[in-house]
C-alpha positions, 0 to 999 in steps of 0.5 A, a space after each residue: 724792108 724796101 717796101 716798109 720804107 716806101 710805105 713809111 715815106 708815103 704815109 709821111 707825105 700823106 700826113 704832110 699833105 693833110 697838115 698843109 691842107 688843114 693849115 690852108 683851111 685854117 688860114 682861109 677861115 681866119 681871113 674870112 672871120 677877119 673880113 666879117 669882123 671888119 664888115 661888122 665894124 663898118 656897119 655898126 659905125 654907119 648905123 651909129 653915125 646915122 642915129 647921131 646925126 638924126 638926134 643932133 637936131 632937137 626940133 626934128 629928132 626922134 622924141 627922147 621919151 619915145 626912145 625911153 619907151 622903146 624895147 629895141 632900136 634898128 638902124 638900116 643905113 643907105 638902103 637902096 631903092 632902084 628899078 624901072 617899073 619893077 622896083 625893090 629895096 635892099 640894105 643891111 643894118 643892126 638892131 640892139 635890144 634894151 638891157 639893164 644899164 644899156 643896150 645889147 650887142 648889135 645883131 645883124 639884119 637884112 632889109 628887103 622888099 619889092 614894089 611895083 610902079 613907075 620907077 626910074 633911077 635909084 635912091 638911098 634912104 636911112 631907116 630907123 625903127 623903134 620896136 615899142 613892145 615885147 610883141 613887136 620884138 617877138 615878131 622880129 625874132 621869128 624867121 622873118 618880119 614883114 612890116 605892114 600888118 594893120 596897127 603894127 606900124 606907124 609913122 613916128 612923130 618927130 620934134 620936141 613937141 611931138 610927144 604930146 600927139 603920140 597917143 595915136 601911135 602908141 598902139 603900134 608895135 613899131 614906129 618907123 622913120 626915114 631920112 632921104 636927101 637930108 629930110 627926116 620924118 616919120 614914114 608909113 613903111 609897108 611891104 618891107 621884110 626884115 630877117 636876120 643875117 645869121 651868116 654875119 651873126 655867127 661869124 662875129 659872135 658865134 650866135 644867131 640873132 635870136 640868141 644875141 637879143 634874147 639869150 640868157 647869156 647876152 654879151 656884155 659890152 666888154 665881151 663884144 668885139 671892140 668895133 661893134 660897141 659903138 652902136 650900143 654906146 651911141 644908144 646909151 647916150 640918149 636912153 638908159 634904164 637902170 
């Protein structure tokens, strides 16, 4: 009887310890998920702010007819380029794909790349990329996309009258823009790698980037976390296909 009591007590302690451990793990996971949601919200807000500021100057903004033709829009705010002799750039951003009546939930991506040359100091640049066709999107949604293949990317034209001179750029799958120190212009962007930040995508949506942007079960605006809706809503202010 005495041994049975000790065994029951020991079992009870084990159960209690297991319950405490499970609760601790659940609390840690909840805290991590909350942190990821907050980071996703901040990233979406920064991207929406950059796009709004760029489009606020009609004489220097991205031509609306190009946005109307784009299949997806990427914004990478505050990409840092730094180094001495060997340099590199890195940053985080969001990409939304056009869907009927608006834009998809923003999938989270990372931008990186190296460069060699005489570089001293650091700079912060905002990048905007327009993916103009399905082929460009296909490249994006593979394991990673390296920008710079011949004919795949072109400096995007700006301003109200730029659309008249865009025929030379329409063969490019991607149009690229940058803003640094207040100056906004098309950019010949090469040697940059874009790949999905699926740690964040899974934490926020429970899906990887490919499923967010191409899956049959795309998230409606109402099903997106409230904090990230600002980016597709911002894009919808400038271009919506019915």
